[in-house]
Every structure is written in C-alpha cells, then in structure tokens.
C-alpha positions in Angstrom: 68.6 30.1 27.3 71.5 28.6 25.3 71.0 26.0 22.6 71.9 23.1 24.9 69.3 24.3 27.5 66.7 24.6 24.7 67.4 21.2 23.4 67.2 19.7 26.9 63.9 21.5 27.5 62.5 20.2 24.2 63.6 16.7 25.0 61.9 17.0 28.4 58.6 18.2 26.7 58.8 15.4 24.2 59.5 12.9 27.0 56.6 14.3 29.0 54.3 14.1 26.0 55.4 10.6 25.4 54.9 9.7 29.0 51.4 11.2 28.9 50.5 9.4 25.7 51.9 6.0 27.0 50.1 6.6 30.3 46.9 7.4 28.4 47.3 4.3 26.3 47.7 2.2 29.4 44.7 3.7 31.1 42.5 3.5 27.9 43.6 -0.2 27.6 41.8 -0.9 30.8 38.6 1.0 29.9 36.1 0.1 27.2 33.2 1.6 25.3 31.8 5.0 26.2 34.2 5.7 29.1 37.2 5.2 26.8 35.8 7.6 24.2 35.0 10.1 27.0 38.6 10.0 28.2 40.0 10.3 24.7 37.7 13.2 24.0 39.0 15.0 27.1 42.7 14.5 26.8 43.2 13.4 23.2 43.6 16.9 21.8 46.4 17.5 24.3 48.6 14.9 22.7 47.3 15.2 19.1 45.0 12.2 19.2 41.7 12.5 17.4 38.5 10.9 18.4 36.3 8.9 16.0 34.0 11.4 14.4 31.1 9.0 14.8 31.5 9.0 18.5 28.6 10.4 20.5 28.9 11.4 24.1 26.2 9.5 26.1 27.5 10.6 29.5 24.6 13.0 30.0 22.2 10.1 29.4 24.1 8.0 32.0 23.9 10.9 34.5 20.2 11.2 33.8 19.7 7.5 34.5 21.9 7.7 37.7 19.9 10.7 39.0 16.6 9.0 38.1 17.7 5.8 39.9 18.8 7.7 43.0 15.7 9.9 43.3 12.8 8.2 41.7 10.1 7.0 44.1 9.1 3.7 42.5 10.5 0.8 40.5 12.4 1.3 37.3 12.4 -1.1 34.4 15.8 -0.9 32.8 14.7 -2.5 29.6 11.9 0.0 29.2 14.2 2.9 29.9 16.6 1.7 27.2 13.7 1.3 24.7 12.6 4.8 25.6 16.1 6.2 25.1 16.3 4.5 21.7 12.9 5.8 20.6 13.9 9.3 21.8 17.2 9.2 19.9 15.5 8.1 16.7 12.7 10.7 17.1 15.3 13.5 17.5 16.4 12.8 13.9 13.3 14.8 13.0 12.0 12.4 10.4 8.5 11.0 11.0 9.4 7.9 8.9 12.6 7.0 10.8 11.2 4.9 13.7 12.6 2.6 16.3 10.4 -0.4 17.0 10.6 -2.6 20.1 10.3 -6.4 19.7 6.5 -6.5 19.6 6.1 -3.6 17.2 8.8 -5.1 15.0 7.0 -8.5 14.9 3.7 -6.9 13.9 5.5 -4.7 11.3 7.1 -7.8 9.7 3.8 -9.7 9.8 2.2 -6.8 7.8 4.9 -7.0 5.1 4.4 -10.8 4.9 0.7 -10.2 4.4 -0.3 -11.6 7.8 -2.5 -8.9 9.2 -3.5 -11.1 12.1 -6.4 -10.1 14.4 -7.7 -6.6 14.6 -10.9 -4.5 14.4 -11.2 -4.4 10.6 -10.7 -0.7 9.8 -8.5 1.3 7.5 -6.7 3.9 9.5 -4.6 6.8 8.1 -3.3 10.2 9.0 -5.7 13.1 8.5 -4.5 16.5 9.7 -1.6 14.8 11.4 -3.9 12.6 13.6 -4.8 8.9 13.2 -8.2 8.7 11.7 -10.6 5.9 10.6 -10.6 6.1 6.8 -13.3 3.4 6.4 -14.4 0.5 8.6 -14.5 -2.7 6.6 -17.8 -4.3 6.0 -19.0 -7.1 8.4 -15.9 -6.5 10.7 -15.7 -5.6 14.4 -15.2 -1.9 14.0 -18.4 -1.3 12.0 -20.3 -3.6 14.3 -19.2 -1.6 17.3 -20.4 1.6 15.7 -17.1 3.1 14.7 -17.4 5.4 11.6 -15.3 6.9 8.9 -13.8 10.2 10.1 -13.5 9.1 13.7 -10.2 10.3 15.2 -8.4 7.7 17.3 -7.3 9.6 20.5 -6.3 6.7 22.8 -5.6 3.0 22.5 -6.0 1.1 25.8 -5.8 4.4 27.7 -2.5 5.5 26.0 -2.5 8.7 23.9 -1.8 8.3 20.2 -0.3 11.8 20.1 3.1 11.9 18.3 2.7 8.3 17.0 2.9 7.1 13.4 0.0 5.3 11.8 2.1 2.1 11.9 2.5 2.4 15.7 -1.2 3.1 16.2 -2.4 0.2 14.1 0.2 -2.1 15.8 -1.3 -1.2 19.2 -4.8 -1.8 18.0 -4.0 -5.3 16.7 -3.6 -8.3 19.0 -4.8 -11.8 19.6 -8.2 -12.9 18.3 -10.8 -12.9 21.1 -9.1 -10.2 23.1 -10.5 -6.7 23.3 -9.0 -3.2 22.7 -10.3 0.0 24.3 -10.5 3.0 21.9 -11.2 6.6 22.7 -12.6 8.3 19.7 -13.2 12.0 18.9 -16.3 12.5 16.7 -17.9 15.9 16.1 -16.1 17.4 19.0 -17.3 14.7 21.4 -15.3 11.9 22.9 -16.7 8.4 22.7 -15.3 5.2 24.2 -15.5 1.8 22.5 -14.5 -1.6 23.6 -13.9 -3.7 20.5 -13.2 -7.5 20.4 -10.5 -8.3 17.9 -11.2 -10.9 15.2 -9.1 -12.6 12.6 -9.3 -10.3 9.6 -9.5 -11.7 6.1 -8.2 -8.8 4.0 -6.1 -10.0 1.0 -3.8 -7.3 -0.3 -5.2 -7.6 -3.9 -8.8 -8.4 -4.9 -10.6 -8.6 -8.2 -14.2 -7.8 -9.0 -15.9 -7.7 -12.4 -18.7 -5.2 -12.8 -20.2 -5.6 -16.2 -17.5 -5.0 -18.8 -15.2 -3.3 -16.2 -12.6 -5.0 -14.1 -11.9 -3.5 -10.6 -8.6 -4.3 -9.0 -8.3 -3.3 -5.4 -4.8 -3.2 -3.9 -5.0 -2.5 -0.2 -1.2 -2.8 0.5 2.0 -3.7 -1.2 3.1 -6.8 0.7 5.2 -9.8 -0.3 2.2 -11.5 -2.1 0.8 -8.4 -3.9 2.9 -8.6 -7.0 2.1 -12.3 -7.7 -1.6 -11.8 -6.9 -1.9 -8.8 -9.2 -0.2 -10.7 -12.0 -2.6 -13.6 -11.6 -5.6 -11.3 -11.8 -4.1 -9.4 -14.7 -3.9 -12.7 -16.7 -7.5 -13.4 -15.8 -8.6 -10.0 -17.0 -6.7 -10.5 -20.3 -8.2 -14.0 -20.8 -11.7 -12.6 -20.3 -11.0 -10.0 -23.0 -11.8 -7.1 -20.7 -10.4 -3.8 -22.0 -11.6 -1.4 -19.3 -10.5 -1.4 -15.7 -10.2 0.5 -12.4 -7.1 0.2 -10.2 -8.2 1.2 -6.7 -5.3 2.4 -4.5 -7.4 4.4 -2.0 -6.3 4.1 1.6 -3.2 2.1 0.5 -0.4 3.4 2.7 2.4 1.6 0.8 4.7 -1.3 1.4 7.5 -2.9 -0.7 8.9 -1.0 -3.7 9.4 -4.3 -5.5 5.6 -5.0 -5.3 4.9 -1.5 -6.6 7.3 -2.1 -9.5 5.6 -5.5 -10.3 2.1 -3.9 -10.3 3.1 -0.8 -12.3 4.9 -3.0 -14.9 1.6 -4.6 -15.9 0.7 -1.4 -17.9 4.2 -0.5 -19.1 6.6 -1.3 -21.8 9.5 -3.4 -20.6 12.3 -1.3 -19.1 10.1 1.8 -18.8 11.1 4.0 -15.9 9.0 3.4 -12.8 10.8 5.3 -10.1 14.3 6.8 -9.3 15.8 6.5 -5.9 18.4 9.2 -4.8 20.5 9.6 -1.7 21.4 13.3 -1.6 22.0 14.1 -5.2 23.4 10.7 -6.1 21.2 8.2 -7.9 21.1 4.9 -6.0 18.8 3.0 -8.3 16.6 3.4 -11.4 13.7 1.0 -11.0 12.4 -0.1 -14.3 9.4 -2.1 -15.5 9.6 -5.9 -15.9 8.5 -8.1 -18.8 4.9 -8.9 -17.6 2.8 -6.2 -19.1 -0.5 -8.1 -19.4 -2.6 -5.0 -19.0 -0.8 -2.8 -21.5 -3.4 -1.0 -23.7 -6.3 -1.6 -21.3 -8.1 1.7 -20.6 -7.5 2.3 -17.0 -8.7 4.7 -14.2 -6.6 4.8 -11.0 -8.5 5.8 -7.9 -6.5 7.9 -5.4 -7.2 9.7 -2.1 -5.2 11.3 0.7 -4.6 7.8 2.2 -2.7 6.7 -1.0 0.9 6.9 0.1 4.5 5.8 -0.6 4.4 2.7 -2.8 0.9 3.6 -4.0 2.3 7.0 -5.1 5.1 5.2 -7.0 2.5 3.3 -9.0 0.3 6.4 -9.5 3.3 8.5 -10.6 4.6 5.8 -13.0 1.3 5.3 -14.7 0.5 9.0 -14.8 4.0 10.1 -16.2 4.0 7.3 -18.7 0.5 8.3 -19.8 -1.1 4.9 -19.6 -3.8 5.7 -17.0 -6.1 8.5 -15.8 -5.9 9.4 -12.1 -9.3 10.2 -10.5 -10.2 11.1 -6.9 -8.2 13.2 -4.5 -4.6 14.3 -4.1 -2.4 11.6 -2.7 -0.6 11.7 0.7 2.8 12.9 -0.3 5.4 10.5 1.0 8.4 10.6 -1.3 11.0 8.7 0.8 12.3 5.1 1.0 12.8 3.3 4.3 14.9 0.2 5.1 14.2 -1.9 8.2 17.4 -2.9 10.0 17.4 -5.3 12.9 19.2 -3.8 15.9 19.3 -6.5 18.6 17.0 -8.9 20.4 14.3 -8.5 17.7 14.1 -4.7 17.8 14.0 -2.9 14.5 15.1 0.5 13.1 13.1 1.6 10.1 15.3 4.4 8.7 15.0 6.7 5.7 17.7 5.8 3.2 16.7 7.7 0.1 14.1 9.9 -1.6 12.3 8.8 -4.7 11.3 10.6 -7.8 8.7 9.9 -10.4 9.7 9.3 -14.1 9.2 13.1 -14.8 11.7 13.9 -11.9 9.2 15.0 -9.3 9.6 14.3 -5.6 6.2 14.5 -4.1 7.1 14.8 -0.4 4.4 16.8 1.4 2.8 17.6 -2.0 1.3 14.4 -3.2 0.1 13.8 -6.8 -2.8 15.7 -8.1 -5.5 13.7 -9.9 -6.4 14.3 -13.5 -10.0 14.3 -12.5 -10.8 15.7 -9.0 -13.7 14.0 -7.3 -14.1 14.0 -3.5 -15.7 11.4 -1.3 -17.0 12.7 2.0 -17.3 11.0 5.3 -21.0 11.1 4.9 -20.7 9.2 1.6 -18.6 6.5 3.2 -20.9 6.1 6.2 -24.0 6.0 3.9 -22.4 3.3 1.7 -22.0 5.6 -1.3 -18.9 5.7 -3.5 -19.1 8.6 -5.9 -15.4 8.1 -6.9 -16.0 4.5 -8.1 -19.2 5.6 -9.8 -17.3 8.5 -11.5 -14.6 6.1 -12.7 -17.2 3.8 -14.3 -18.7 6.8 -16.0 -15.4 8.0 -17.3 -14.7 4.5 -18.8 -18.1 4.5 -20.4 -17.5 7.7 -22.3 
C-alpha cells in the first residue's frame, strides 16, 4: 500500500470514527438517564469516550422487575418495590449503621432526635448478642404492666420478624399512636410468648435529676436536641445546692447528637479540652472541644455504663475517662465508634450514612470494643426484674469512701 492509499485509508477510518461518534451523540441526545449510560458504557470505549466513574449499571434491577412483573401471580406495589431496592442497596454497603428509612421510619427517627418519643410501650430496647432485647421496662408503663421483663428477646413485631433489623427500626415499629396496640412475640428462657400491648404516651425526658442524700444523680437516657440545655440547667442546680458528689447514669443510652454529648461532657472539663476527634479515612474532619460551661468541674463523679451505652454516650464516657475527671463503673460499653449523618433523599425518605469514625482524646477508636469501666460491676436480668440496682448502690458506696 503506497503513502496515498495509507492516507486515504486513515482518513476513511477517521471519518468512520467521526461518523460513529456523531451518530452516538445524536442517539444519546434522545436517550436519558440509565439508558444513556448503558449505551455509553457499551460503545464509549470504541470511540475513546469514558463513562462517569460514579455510574452504576441498574439494568439487572430493571430486568428483575420486568421478569417479576411478567411472572408474579399477584399485585405488585411499585412504591414498595422501590423502597425495598433502596433498602437492599444500602444494606449491601455492609455497614449496620448506614440505613435507608422510608417516610414513616424517617418521621419517627426525627421525632426521637427532637425529643418527641410519642406513644409506645415504655421499655428500653437494645442489641444483645445481635438481637433486639428488652434492657429494662420502665416503671408504671405498658410493657411492665403487660408482663414484659428485662432480658426478653423481641422476635417479631406485628407478625414481622426483627431479624436483620437495627434497634432503631425495631423501636420505630413498636411505636405508634396512643390507644393502638402492638403485637410482640418474645423469646424468654427458650420459650416463645405472645403479648398484645396497648401503646400509651410515654413521658420520658432525656435528662432527669434526683438528689439522694448528699449525692446528685443525673440520668441521661438519650442525646436529643434538648439534652444539652436540660443538663446545663440541672448542673447549675447541683452547683447552687453545694453538692460535690454525683452519679452520671448513661446506662441504656444508645446515643444521639454529638453536639449534645459535647455540651454534657463540657460540664466537667476545662474550656477547649478535647472531647472527641472525627476522622474520615486518615484525615481529621473535626476536633470537638469543650465549651465554656463547666459547672460540674471538680465535682467527684461516677459514670454508670453498661453494654447499652453506645455512640454519643461513649463519647462522653471516653472524654471524662481520658481527661481523668470521673470514674467509670459498671459494664463495658457497646462499642460504636462511628458518626452518621441523616440525608433526606426524596418524598420524606432518609439515608442515615456513616460519614466518619470518632476517636477518644487518647486516640482510641472503640468500634466493636467498647470502653472498659474502671470498676467492673454487673447487673443481672434477675436484679432488674427484682427491682435491685447493684451498680447504683456500688456508685454510692464509691462516693462515700
């Protein structure tokens, strides 16, 4: 082949490539979304066109839906199918704390963070051995009246298995409108028991103060939008009364807002003391430091912890322990060392996604490890159901020494 023939051949190839690319552009111009990306993924490499690296091929999901629609003997709810696909996609990330919530779950989640626990059965529920378990039924509330006990494993809610669900999802399903009932299947001592419990409006403030002799007992049940201001109010009351011994009870507290944890930990710390460090990968996102209200600085303090103390609770426990301003008594905490951010997706649905890991002031990430107490003292299910509290008694004894 002479030079003129080679040049002519090269021009023909260039022209063909140009024709293909122009033709591709024209076709793509009439196609949108997933179909466009599928086409580009197929023929793009042929013409040197790269596809967005964030593109995910959902054609198999569409084929699954088409096959299901063509063959399923029954009615299909498209909205439920889309919700199911979103939940499955999120679950496949492999992180128990990255969760997709539908509109109803998102509403209840936001109510919790605002401190509006609504109507429920009045029981603290947490994960024990990876299953949702009653930590303690609250006094004079529907759960205890119905005969539900600490240690009961929640197997089903309204006939639907709790397997694979987070504690947030299980508690969301248990809650509802006051006056309505919820059916629970409970596993107790290898036997299944069924309960039908009528929901009631639960009065369970996030922070409560009790004075026992010369000891102040501050119970923080969750870190919601009101917890910081309530704790500060009670801290000033403790200071005004001249009380110099106290117990901070974080047992069964599954967490909440990092800002609330910072506000409460600050009460014992010097201003600007390190409370917690958030990292994404190896990069520091934020150093959270103590504020200026340290009303409880110098007050001899015991912090009560158990395996239900998680997340924001562990931030407080770690900050007070590492800064050596309190003694931790009870059981090893849960071990949740990650930070989640709720992001609204559409139509009220929500994605709660892990955005960072957090580290105590000493540099420890407690994921799956928890924080070991300075003084180990267990409380059994039998203690709870008999109304005994050896941990609280032990804390009072420590403060009296």
